[in-house]
Each structure stands twice: as structure tokens, then as C-alpha cells.
C-alpha positions in Angstrom: -3.3 22.4 -26.7 -4.3 18.8 -25.8 -0.8 18.3 -25.6 0.1 21.7 -23.1 -2.3 20.2 -20.7 -1.2 16.6 -20.8 2.6 18.1 -19.7 1.0 20.1 -17.6 -0.6 17.2 -16.0 3.2 14.8 -16.2 4.5 17.9 -14.1 2.2 18.1 -11.3 2.0 14.8 -11.6 6.4 14.1 -10.6 5.6 17.2 -8.0 3.3 15.4 -6.0 5.5 12.2 -6.1 6.9 11.2 -2.6 9.8 9.0 -1.8 9.8 5.5 -1.2 9.0 5.1 2.5 11.5 2.8 4.4 10.2 0.7 6.7 12.3 -0.8 10.1 12.9 -4.3 11.7 9.7 -3.4 14.4 7.9 -1.7 12.2 8.4 -4.7 9.7 7.5 -7.1 12.8 4.5 -4.7 13.8 3.0 -4.7 9.9 3.6 -8.8 10.4 1.7 -8.8 13.5 -1.3 -6.7 12.4 -1.9 -8.8 9.3 -1.5 -12.3 11.3 -3.9 -10.8 13.7 -6.2 -8.9 11.1 -6.6 -12.9 9.1 -7.3 -14.9 12.5 -9.7 -12.3 13.5 -11.5 -11.6 10.2 -10.9 -7.9 10.9 -10.9 -4.9 8.0 -7.6 -3.4 7.3 -6.6 0.0 5.6 -3.6 -1.4 3.4 -1.5 2.1 2.5 1.2 0.8 -0.1 3.8 2.9 -2.4 3.4 2.4 -6.3 5.1 4.9 -8.7 5.9 7.8 -6.6 2.3 7.9 -4.6 1.1 6.0 -1.7 -2.2 4.7 -2.1 -4.5 3.3 0.5 -7.5 0.7 0.5 -10.0 -1.0 2.6 -10.3 -4.7 3.1 -10.0 -7.9 4.0 -6.6 -10.7 4.7 -7.2 -13.6 3.4 -3.8 -15.6 3.7 -0.5 -14.7 5.1 3.0 -16.2 4.8 5.8 -14.9 6.6 8.7 -16.8 6.0 7.3 -15.7 1.9 7.1 -12.0 2.5 3.3 -12.7 1.3 0.3 -11.9 1.6 -3.3 -11.8 -0.3 -6.0 -8.6 0.4 -9.1 -8.4 -0.5 -10.5 -5.1 -1.4 -13.9 -4.1 -0.6 -14.4 -3.5 -4.5 
């Protein structure tokens, strides 16, 4: 019986998956601007990212931004 619940949960999770979003050049520039602004003002931001077919949103602070290397350090509230 527990195997049925595991299989059912997998089906439900698969149906809830979303396609990975595509960002335009303008959207990426806006994200970069927001990251740099949040870094310099020590402003809290909402970060939404895509992982395993799901969109995940967390709140935290930007600690470092490397625009050329496409890297930033995000510290969440936990």
C-alpha cells in the first residue's frame, strides 16, 4: 500500500512541473541591475529560481555580484 502512495505522489509532482522559463536580454539586464542595487543598498530581495521543474522563491540579501562571471552570492533569512 505505501508504494501506491509514493507512485501517486510522483505523478502529482510531475503534473505540477513547470517548463523552465526563458529570459530575454532585457530581463537579464534588469535582474543584473536589481542585484547590484540590492548589494549596494543592503536591501532585502525576493529571489525566485527554477529547480527540478519547480519555481522556488526565497528572501535574503545579496553579498557579492560578479556580472562578468554570471555569479552572485545570496544569503537567505535562515
